[in-house]
Structure formats: structure tokens, C-alpha cells
C-alpha positions in Angstrom: -31.8 159.8 185.6 -28.5 159.1 183.9 -27.5 162.1 182.5 -24.8 162.7 179.9 -23.4 165.7 178.2 -20.6 166.0 175.6 -20.0 167.2 172.1 -19.1 166.0 168.8 -15.9 166.4 168.5 -14.8 164.8 171.8 -12.4 162.3 172.0 -13.5 160.2 175.2 -17.3 160.8 174.5 -17.0 158.9 171.4 -15.0 156.3 173.1 -17.4 155.9 176.2 -20.3 155.9 173.7 -18.8 153.5 171.7 -17.8 151.7 174.5 -21.0 151.7 176.6 -23.7 153.3 175.2 -23.7 151.1 171.8 -23.1 147.8 173.5 -26.4 146.0 173.7 -25.5 144.3 177.6 -24.8 147.9 179.1 -27.7 149.4 177.4 -30.0 146.7 178.7 -28.8 147.8 182.5 -28.9 151.5 181.8 -32.3 151.2 180.6 -33.3 149.2 183.3 -32.1 151.5 186.2 -32.5 154.8 184.7 -33.8 157.1 182.4 -30.8 158.1 180.2 -30.4 161.1 178.7 -27.8 162.5 176.5 -26.8 166.3 175.9 -24.8 168.2 173.4 -23.3 170.8 175.3 -23.0 173.1 172.7 -26.8 173.0 171.9 -27.5 173.4 175.7 -24.5 175.3 177.3 -26.8 176.2 180.1 -27.5 172.6 181.0 -23.9 171.9 180.9 -22.7 174.7 183.4 -25.3 174.0 186.0 -24.2 170.0 186.2 -20.4 170.7 185.7 -20.8 173.3 188.3 -22.5 170.5 190.4 -19.5 168.1 189.7 -16.8 171.1 190.6 -18.6 171.4 193.9 -18.3 167.2 194.6 -14.3 168.1 194.5 -13.6 167.0 190.9 -11.9 168.8 188.3 -14.5 168.1 185.6 -14.3 167.3 181.7 -16.2 165.9 178.7 -18.1 163.5 178.7 -19.9 164.6 182.2 -21.7 161.9 183.6 -24.3 162.8 186.2 -26.9 161.3 188.1 -29.8 163.1 189.1 -32.9 162.6 190.8 -36.6 162.8 188.8 -36.7 166.3 189.4 -33.0 166.9 187.8 -31.6 167.7 191.1 -27.5 166.4 191.1 -26.3 164.1 193.4 -23.2 162.5 192.7 -20.9 162.2 189.4 -17.9 162.3 187.3 -16.7 162.3 183.8 -15.5 159.3 181.8 -15.8 155.9 182.7 -14.8 152.6 181.1 -16.9 149.7 180.6 -14.7 147.1 182.5 -12.5 149.1 185.6 -9.1 150.3 184.5 -7.1 153.8 184.8 -8.2 153.4 188.6 -11.8 153.9 187.2 -14.9 151.5 188.3 -16.3 149.5 185.3 -19.5 151.4 184.1 -21.8 148.7 184.6 -20.4 148.4 188.3 -21.2 151.6 188.8 -24.9 152.1 187.6 -25.4 149.3 190.0 -23.8 150.5 192.9 -25.3 153.8 192.2 -28.8 152.4 191.9 -28.6 150.5 194.8 -27.4 154.0 196.9 -30.3 155.6 195.3 -32.7 152.8 196.6 -31.8 151.8 199.8 -30.2 155.1 201.5 -32.9 157.8 200.3 -31.4 160.0 203.3 -27.9 160.3 202.0 -29.0 160.9 198.7 -31.1 164.0 200.0 -28.2 165.3 202.0 -26.1 165.2 198.6 -28.9 167.1 196.4 -29.0 169.7 199.2 -25.8 170.3 199.7 -25.4 170.6 195.9 -28.0 172.8 195.0 -27.2 175.3 197.8 -23.6 175.6 196.2 -25.4 176.0 192.7 -28.0 178.9 193.4 -26.1 181.9 192.7 -25.1 185.0 194.9 -26.5 188.2 193.5 -23.4 190.8 192.9 -23.0 193.2 195.1 -22.3 196.7 193.8 -18.8 198.1 194.4 -16.6 200.6 193.2 -15.7 200.4 189.3 -12.2 199.1 188.8 -9.3 201.5 187.9 -6.8 202.2 185.1 -4.1 201.5 187.5 -5.8 198.2 188.5 -6.0 197.4 185.1 -2.3 197.4 184.6 -1.8 195.4 188.1 -3.4 192.5 187.0 -2.1 192.3 183.4 1.1 192.3 185.0 0.0 189.5 187.6 -1.0 187.7 184.4 2.0 188.3 182.3 3.9 186.7 185.2 2.1 183.3 184.9 3.4 182.9 181.4 6.4 180.4 180.4 8.9 183.2 179.2 10.2 180.5 176.4 7.3 178.6 175.3 4.6 180.9 176.2 1.1 180.1 177.4 0.5 179.6 181.0 3.6 177.9 182.9 3.2 173.9 182.6 1.0 171.5 180.5 -1.7 170.8 179.4 -1.6 174.3 177.5 -4.3 176.0 176.3 -4.4 179.1 174.2 -6.3 181.3 177.0 -7.4 183.6 174.1 -9.1 186.1 176.5 -6.1 186.3 178.8 -3.9 187.3 175.8 -6.4 189.4 174.3 -6.4 191.7 177.7 -2.6 191.5 177.8 -2.6 193.1 174.4 -4.7 195.9 175.0 -2.8 196.8 178.5 0.3 196.5 176.2 -0.7 200.1 174.9 0.3 201.6 177.8 2.8 198.9 179.5 4.7 197.7 176.1 6.2 194.9 177.9 3.1 193.3 178.5 3.0 192.2 174.7 5.7 190.3 175.3 4.5 187.3 176.2 1.2 187.3 173.8 3.9 187.2 170.6 5.9 184.7 172.3 3.0 182.6 173.0 1.7 183.0 169.3 5.0 182.1 168.0 5.3 179.2 169.6 1.9 178.3 169.1 2.4 178.9 165.1 5.7 176.6 165.3 4.4 173.8 167.3 1.9 170.6 166.7 -0.9 172.5 167.8 -1.0 174.6 164.2 -1.8 172.6 161.1 1.1 173.7 158.8 -0.8 172.0 156.1 -4.2 173.3 155.8 -4.6 176.1 158.2 -5.7 176.6 161.9 -5.4 175.5 165.4 -6.4 172.4 167.5 -8.2 173.1 171.0 -5.3 172.7 173.1 -1.7 171.3 173.8 -1.1 168.1 175.7 2.5 169.1 176.8 4.5 172.4 177.6 5.8 172.7 174.3 2.8 173.4 171.6 4.0 169.9 170.1 1.2 167.3 170.4 -2.9 168.5 170.1 -5.9 167.3 171.2 -6.5 167.5 167.5 -10.2 168.6 167.2 -10.4 172.1 166.0 -12.8 174.7 167.2 -14.5 177.7 165.5 -14.1 179.9 168.7 -10.6 179.1 169.3 -9.8 179.9 165.6 -11.9 182.8 165.6 -10.2 184.1 168.7 -6.8 183.6 167.5 -7.4 184.9 164.4 -8.0 188.4 165.8 -4.7 188.2 168.0 -2.2 186.8 164.9 -3.9 189.6 162.9 -2.6 192.2 165.5 0.6 190.6 165.9 1.2 190.6 162.3 0.2 194.2 161.9 2.4 195.4 165.0 5.6 193.3 164.5 5.8 192.8 160.4 6.6 189.3 161.1 5.5 187.1 158.5 5.0 184.1 160.9 1.9 185.7 162.6 0.5 187.0 159.3 0.9 183.5 157.8 -1.0 181.9 161.0 -3.6 184.7 160.2 -4.1 183.3 156.7 -4.3 179.9 157.6 -7.3 180.0 159.6 -9.2 181.9 157.1 -7.9 179.2 154.4 -9.0 176.4 156.8 -12.0 178.4 157.1 -12.9 178.6 153.5 -11.9 175.2 152.6 -13.6 173.5 155.4 -16.0 175.0 157.5 -18.4 176.6 155.1 -21.9 175.3 156.0 -24.2 177.2 153.5 -22.9 180.7 154.1 -22.3 180.1 158.0 -19.4 178.3 159.7 -19.4 175.1 161.4 -19.0 174.4 165.1 -15.9 172.0 164.7 -13.7 169.2 163.3 -13.3 165.9 165.4 -9.9 165.1 166.7 -10.4 161.3 165.2 -10.4 159.8 161.7 -10.0 155.8 161.1 -10.7 155.2 164.7 -7.1 157.0 165.6 -6.7 160.6 167.2 -5.0 162.4 165.2 -4.5 159.9 162.0 -5.6 162.8 159.4 -2.9 164.9 160.6 0.4 163.0 161.0 2.9 161.3 158.6 5.6 158.5 158.2 8.6 159.4 155.9 7.3 156.9 153.5 4.0 158.4 153.1 6.0 161.7 151.8 7.9 160.1 149.4 4.7 158.4 148.0 3.7 161.9 147.4 6.8 163.6 146.6 10.1 163.4 145.0 12.9 162.1 147.3 14.6 165.2 147.8 11.3 167.0 148.8 10.6 164.4 151.0 13.7 165.0 153.0 13.4 168.7 153.0 10.0 168.7 154.3 11.1 166.1 156.8 14.0 168.2 158.0 11.8 171.3 158.1 8.9 170.0 159.8 10.4 167.0 161.7 9.3 164.0 160.4 11.2 160.9 161.2 11.1 157.3 161.3 10.7 157.0 165.4 8.0 159.8 165.3 7.2 162.6 167.6 3.5 161.0 168.6 2.8 157.5 168.6 5.0 156.2 165.6 3.9 158.9 163.6 5.3 162.6 163.4 3.1 165.5 163.7 4.5 168.8 161.2 5.9 171.2 163.2 8.6 174.0 163.2 9.4 174.2 166.8 13.4 172.7 166.0 13.4 175.9 164.2 15.7 174.6 161.5 16.7 177.0 158.9 16.2 176.8 155.4 17.7 178.6 152.0 15.5 181.4 150.7 15.2 179.0 147.3 14.2 176.5 149.9 11.7 178.4 151.3 9.9 179.0 148.2 9.9 175.1 147.8 8.3 174.4 150.8 5.3 176.3 150.3 4.8 174.0 146.8 5.2 171.0 149.0 3.3 171.8 151.5 0.3 172.8 148.9 1.3 169.2 147.3 0.8 167.5 150.5 -2.5 169.3 151.8 -4.3 167.8 148.3 -2.8 164.3 149.3 -4.3 164.8 153.0 -7.5 165.5 151.8 -7.7 162.0 149.7 -7.1 160.4 153.6 -10.2 160.0 155.4 -11.4 163.6 156.7 -12.5 163.5 160.8 -15.9 164.1 161.1 -17.1 167.7 161.0 -20.0 169.0 163.2 -22.0 171.2 160.7 -24.2 172.8 163.4 -23.9 176.3 162.9 -23.7 178.5 166.5 -24.8 181.9 166.8 -22.6 182.9 169.6 -19.4 181.2 168.1 -20.2 182.7 164.4 -21.0 186.1 165.8 -17.3 185.8 167.4 -16.0 184.8 163.7 -17.5 187.4 161.8 -16.2 190.1 164.4 -12.8 188.6 163.8 -12.8 188.5 159.8 -14.4 192.0 159.7 -11.4 193.4 162.1 -9.0 191.1 161.0 -9.4 192.1 157.7 -9.6 195.5 158.0 -6.1 196.1 160.0 -4.7 193.4 157.2 -6.4 195.0 154.2 -7.7 191.6 153.1 -11.0 192.7 151.7 -12.5 189.1 150.9 -12.1 188.4 154.3 -14.7 191.2 155.0 -16.8 190.0 152.6 -16.9 186.4 154.1 -17.7 188.0 157.6 -20.8 189.7 155.6 -22.0 186.6 154.1 -21.7 184.4 157.5 -23.7 187.5 159.0 -26.5 187.5 156.4 -26.7 184.1 156.8 -27.4 184.4 160.7 -29.8 187.1 160.5 -31.7 185.1 158.1 -31.5 181.6 159.2 -31.0 181.8 162.5 -34.3 184.2 163.1 -37.7 183.4 163.5 -40.5 186.1 164.0 -37.7 188.4 164.9 -36.1 186.0 167.4 -32.3 184.7 167.3 -31.9 181.0 167.3 -29.0 179.5 169.1 -28.1 176.7 166.9 -29.2 175.7 163.3 -28.6 172.6 161.7 -30.3 171.0 158.6 -32.3 173.8 158.4 -33.7 172.9 161.7 -33.1 175.6 164.6 -33.0 175.6 168.3 -34.6 178.6 170.3 -34.5 180.8 172.2 -30.9 182.6 171.8 -28.8 182.2 175.0 -26.8 185.6 176.5 -23.6 185.0 174.6 -25.6 184.4 171.0 -26.8 188.3 171.3 -24.0 190.0 172.8 -21.5 188.4 169.9 -24.1 189.2 167.1 -24.4 192.6 168.3 -20.6 192.7 168.4 -20.3 191.7 165.1 -22.6 193.9 163.5 -20.5 196.8 164.9 -17.4 195.1 163.7 -18.9 195.2 160.1 -20.7 199.0 160.8 -17.1 200.0 161.1 -16.5 198.6 157.3 -19.8 199.7 156.0 -21.0 202.7 158.0 -24.9 203.4 157.8 -25.7 199.6 158.0 -25.7 197.2 161.4 -26.3 199.7 163.9 -30.0 199.0 164.3 -29.0 195.2 164.2 -26.4 195.9 167.4 -29.3 197.9 169.2 -32.0 195.6 169.0 -29.4 192.6 170.5 -28.5 194.9 173.3 -31.8 196.0 174.0 -33.3 192.2 174.3 -30.3 191.4 176.5 -31.0 194.4 178.9 -35.0 193.5 178.9 -35.1 189.7 179.2 -31.5 188.6 180.1 -30.2 191.2 182.8 -31.1 191.2 186.5 -33.0 194.5 186.9 -30.8 195.3 190.0 -27.3 194.7 188.7 -27.4 194.2 185.1 -25.7 191.4 185.2 -26.5 189.2 182.7 -28.1 185.6 183.0 -27.2 182.6 180.1 -31.3 182.0 179.6 -33.9 184.9 178.7 -36.2 185.0 181.3 -38.9 183.2 179.4 -36.5 180.3 178.7 -36.8 176.9 179.4 -37.2 176.3 183.4 -34.2 174.7 184.8 -33.1 173.9 188.6 -31.5 177.3 188.7 -31.1 179.8 186.1 -27.2 180.1 185.5 -25.7 183.4 185.6 -21.9 183.2 185.5 -19.5 186.2 184.7 -16.4 184.3 184.7 -14.8 183.1 181.1 -14.6 180.1 179.6 -12.7 178.7 176.4 -14.8 181.7 175.2 -15.1 185.0 176.4 -18.1 185.4 178.9 -21.4 186.7 177.5 -20.9 189.9 180.2 -17.6 190.7 178.7 -18.6 190.5 175.1 -21.9 192.7 176.2 -19.9 195.4 177.7 -17.5 195.7 174.6 -20.5 195.8 172.5 -22.6 198.5 174.5 -19.5 201.1 175.1 -18.9 200.4 171.1 -22.4 201.3 170.3 -22.5 203.8 172.7 -19.9 205.9 171.2 -21.2 204.9 167.5 -24.6 205.7 168.0 -23.9 208.5 170.7 -26.0 206.8 172.8 -25.5 207.9 176.5 -27.7 205.3 178.0 -25.4 202.0 176.6 -22.7 204.0 178.1 -24.6 203.9 181.5 -25.5 200.5 181.3 -21.9 199.7 181.0 -20.9 201.9 183.8 -23.2 200.3 185.8 -22.2 196.4 185.2 -18.7 197.1 185.5 -19.4 198.5 189.1 -21.5 195.5 189.5 -18.7 193.0 188.6 -16.2 194.9 190.5 -15.8 192.7 193.0 -15.4 189.4 190.8 -13.4 191.3 188.8 -10.9 192.0 191.6 -11.0 188.9 193.4 -11.0 186.1 190.5 -9.2 188.4 187.8 -7.3 185.7 185.5 -11.2 184.0 185.3 -12.5 187.5 184.1 -10.1 188.6 181.7 -13.0 189.7 178.7 -14.4 192.0 181.7 -11.1 193.7 181.7 -10.4 193.9 178.4 -14.2 196.0 178.1 -12.6 198.2 181.2 -9.8 199.1 178.9 -11.9 200.2 176.2 -13.9 202.3 178.3 -11.1 204.2 180.0 -8.7 204.2 177.2 -10.7 204.1 174.2 -10.2 206.2 171.2 -12.8 207.6 169.5 -12.1 208.6 165.6 -14.8 210.4 164.4 -15.0 211.4 160.8 -17.3 214.0 159.2 -18.0 215.7 156.0 -18.1 214.3 152.0 -15.3 212.4 150.4 -13.6 211.0 153.4 -12.5 207.5 151.9 -8.8 208.3 152.7 -9.6 209.4 156.5 -11.9 206.2 156.9 -9.7 203.9 155.4 -6.6 205.2 157.8 -9.1 205.0 160.9 -10.1 201.3 160.2 -6.2 199.9 159.6 -5.7 201.5 163.3 -5.7 198.6 165.3 -9.4 197.8 166.9 -9.1 196.6 170.6 -9.1 200.5 171.3 -10.3 202.0 168.3 -14.0 203.0 167.9 -14.8 204.7 164.2 -17.4 206.9 164.1 -18.6 208.2 160.4 -20.8 211.8 160.7 -22.4 213.5 157.9 -22.7 216.6 159.7 -22.2 217.6 163.6 -25.8 217.2 164.4 -25.5 213.4 166.0 -23.3 214.7 168.3 -24.8 216.2 171.7 -24.3 219.6 172.3 -21.4 218.7 175.3 -19.7 216.5 173.1 -16.0 218.4 172.5 -15.9 217.6 168.6 -19.6 219.2 168.0 -18.3 223.3 167.9 -15.5 222.4 166.1 -17.3 220.3 163.5 -19.6 223.4 163.1 -17.0 225.7 162.9 -14.2 224.1 161.1 -15.7 221.8 158.5 -14.1 222.3 155.2 -14.0 219.1 153.7 -13.8 215.9 155.0 -11.8 216.1 158.6 -11.2 213.6 161.3 -11.1 214.2 165.2 -9.6 211.3 167.5 -11.4 211.9 171.2 -10.4 209.8 174.4 -12.2 210.6 177.7 -13.4 214.4 177.5 -10.5 215.5 174.9 -10.8 215.8 171.3 -7.8 216.6 168.8 -8.0 219.5 166.3 -9.3 218.6 162.9 -6.9 216.0 161.0 -7.1 216.5 157.2 -4.0 214.1 156.7 -5.1 210.0 157.2 -1.2 209.6 158.1 -1.8 211.8 161.0 -4.6 209.9 163.0 -2.5 206.7 164.7 -0.3 209.2 165.4 -2.7 211.2 167.1 -4.1 208.2 169.1 -0.9 207.5 170.4 -0.2 210.8 171.7 -3.5 211.0 173.6 -3.0 207.9 175.5 
């Protein structure tokens, strides 16, 4: 069998498809020698994980398209990534490779068998060994180690290519609440990304990564999951610093989402890197193209500010960027905003990149949570409304007989959901529950309960990607490390911890503690790969519950919502009855409540009743 795994916005996947799969002569060889299977990695992340792990076990770096050769029992024995139609780039030609693999499979069965055995042994996950839950001191140590990996000038992890690495940035930001210096790498990274070509300065949003160390030249595809995670980070940076560069980046992400990514009321997965047969063609400019839209002085101003030149900075054209940080007057800054708007309109007349319009529950869950959280702390009610519409769409369109789907496109869903789908949608429900108390908690509970019952290992609580009644694969994958998205276990942990506080459910807290202990060893030995777990640990150890009780509490609730969300959990009560007898705030609510009051609780300590909304943020800071 020949298995090709790719995704809709993948440039080299398109190249291999056009060069080889669509060529009748190549297809004839493929069909004569192999059963050929093509898989969308976004629809089947479990299949992608298994065979990408096999490729790594062969000593290859990996990437897409992923090209794997399998036995009829779906067992991998050899593979690679992109192969050109004819030999070049130091790679064999695809047709020659097909014939060589077919001959080895036919003539050397013992060699194939040895490869299969070796690879399968590497694919079988070892069950986690119970250890101790990591400590607050370890969290700061790990975050300090992570910060040392960052380029102090350009931001991002040193070297090229540069990826946003949002889970690591989020971990650093959270740890920075107690060690403020840890936030500096995050701020530098976000600032340089916002200035760079990875940022779409006309239309908003960010590309997947930069091929250079300055964030100048992106791989132009735009992914929903990147922009969801970056929206949260830019909103936090904007609130913390008051600097417009961060707020404008956050606003741009939502503008892009509204303009280009809405599918019914859900969110599409990605935009391609290519248009008109060229990578990045939609986004780049020549000076004469500016002058076709703008007056000469306007074109000159934009070219000066955004680095547009005759020689270009990307294959003879220019990617708009602000890395040169050329200062302009206040009046010219106002003119540039109008110029950017007009250039965006002109750009929309070009042939756009293809949009992958499938709606994925996990990526939508991440974006819904980001919109709700960023909207609350930046006072953007329209973002919260957009989150609610997206949430309703996923719950209605991607649900059948009570079961969540992973993917939906053209009114056709793909069931069942994966672990990250349920975890991300639980987190989305909890984020919305803080904006509209009394709703969404039951949805979060159902997602968390299904994860515990059908995805979690009974002994350790560690999640597998697939439910126990999912497709039978050669192994049942249960990764714990982050990828471009946070791992399902990290998202699950955060959701359990938040739900435990919001619903006053001690069993959810117990499940979270058991999982943190089970994953203590991989968190310590592969710390950077488990950033989402460290962030969840931070919430467990340092999270502040803001309990708002009593009627007419709108002012207190609003003040609590604008406290940065990473370590704040909002709990609204009418009376103290929902709190267990042992909760330190219960007696104070019962004895002192006259009008609305707020209580800030960290660990086993609670503040005295607060009536002034302005005191909430100050009290949280003082109790950490």
C-alpha cells in the first residue's frame, strides 16, 4: 500500500499531487504496483500521528506530504516526505522509487519483516509510570529554561525557521505573573511577529511560520489554530502593556476571521499558501501595483513604511512588513490606515488562495474560547457574540444523536470526535460560561465525562486520541506532547480545573490531580514539548477563583471578567449553597452578604468580602 498524507493548505502536497498523482503515466505505475490511499491529516490526525511517528523512527525529520509504504495489514516499513517526479534536490524520482520499493517488497520479504517489527515496537506507547505532581518551583525553573531558548532581539526560539510556538509562549506568560522577566520573551516575540511579514498587514491574521529568523518571509498558509492561540496572547499583551501594536494585531485576527473564514456560523480551517500557481502571490506587491491603486505620494508613503521596493524582499516582489521600523508622522499614520484599507479592497480583486472550508471541532473550540476570553478582557462584545454563534453552530451541526463530530463540510460530518475535539469544546463552553453565567456548564460536563469514560486510560487517566469504540488502527495513539496545537491532555486538564471551580465539583479536581501526577515524568524529561501541561499545572497551583455572590452584581462581574483569564476563574453564585461546607468563603457569604460581594480565593485562602469592583484585580495580585 502507498499512503500519502497531506492537507489542503500544504504547498508541497500540491506540488507532488500536480507533478505525480495527476500525471497519467505516473498514476499507471502507482496503480499497477500499489493500493493507493490519500488522507487529509486534519480529518484523521490519529492516522497522521501513527505514520509520522513511524517516519521519525526511521530517522527522518518529517513533514508533509508524508509518503509511507505499508504492508496489506497497514504496517509501515519505509517512507519519506516529498518526492519529485524526476530525481532532483538530492531525492530520487518518484517513479524510480515506486519500482524500487515494489521490487524490495517482492524479493526481500525478510528485510521488510524486520523493518515492520522494528517500527511497530517503536509505535507501541509505554504506559505512564505514576510519579509525583510537579511543583510551583519546578514550573518557574522550566519556564526560565524555556525563556533562555528565545532570541532576545527577534523573539521566537533562536534560529530559523521560526514558528509561533504558542503553547510555550502561553506557559511563559502565565509563569510571568510571579516572575515578570519571563514575559519579556513573549512580548518581544509578539512585537516582532506583528512587525514581520508573517503578519498580514493589510488583511490581518498570521501565516503558519517564517522561513527566516526575522519573521520576514512566511510560508503563506494561514491556519485557524495558529490565529486562535495568537489572539489570546495578543489580547493579553495589549491589556498588560497598553501598546497599540498588540491590540491592532488582535483586532486584525478577528477582522480576518469575519471577512474570510466564516462557514455558515462556524470557522473554516485554513487558507492556502498558493494562488495563480505561485506561493504568496496574493499577498506580495510591486511598486507599480501600488501606483495602480494609489496616488503617487500615497504609494511612496506606503512603500517607505512597509518596505516595498523595486528589488523586492521575496522573489522580486515585496512582502509588506514593518521590520525596518521606519517612523512616520502622526498625520501620515492616519493616512496609512486609509491607504491600507484601499489596498485591501484592491487585493480582494486578485485570485484568492483556496480556502479549506471544513469545520473542525477542535480548532473551532480553540477559536471560540479565544474570542470569548479576548473579547472579555478587551471589552469587545462583538467578539463574544461571534464566539457564541460559532459555539452554537458546532453544537448543532457537528452533533448527531448526542455525539460530537470531528469534521463537517457541505453538511457531511465525520464521526466520532477525537479527544482534542471534546477537550477544546469543553474549554470553549467554560470560556462562554464566564461571559454568561448559568449557561454552558452542562455542555462542558458532558464533554469531560465522555473523555473520562471513553478516551482515558482507566489506570492513569491519560487520554488516547481515539475513543475506545473508534476505528481499529495498528496502535491506539496516546501522545501527551504539544504540536502546533496544545495536546488534548493539556486542554483537558485546564478544562477539568476550571470546571471543578465553576461547578464546585471535587471529583473533577481529583481527576486533574491524578493526571498531573501520571504525567509528571514526561513533563520533567520533555518539558518544552509539554508546555500546555505546565500551563495547566500553573492554573491548578496559582489559579484565583473570583466568587461573586448576591443580586445586582453586574459591576463586580464585569470587573472580574477583565482580569486576565490565564489564572482567573469566575464563579457566580446566588447563595452559598453551591459551595461545600468546607469552602473558606461559605461562612463569609452566609454571614456577611448584604448586596453583591466578591471573594478572591487562592488555594485554601479567601479574601474578605469585596464590594468595590476596583479591588478585585488588586486583591488577586496581592494573594499570589
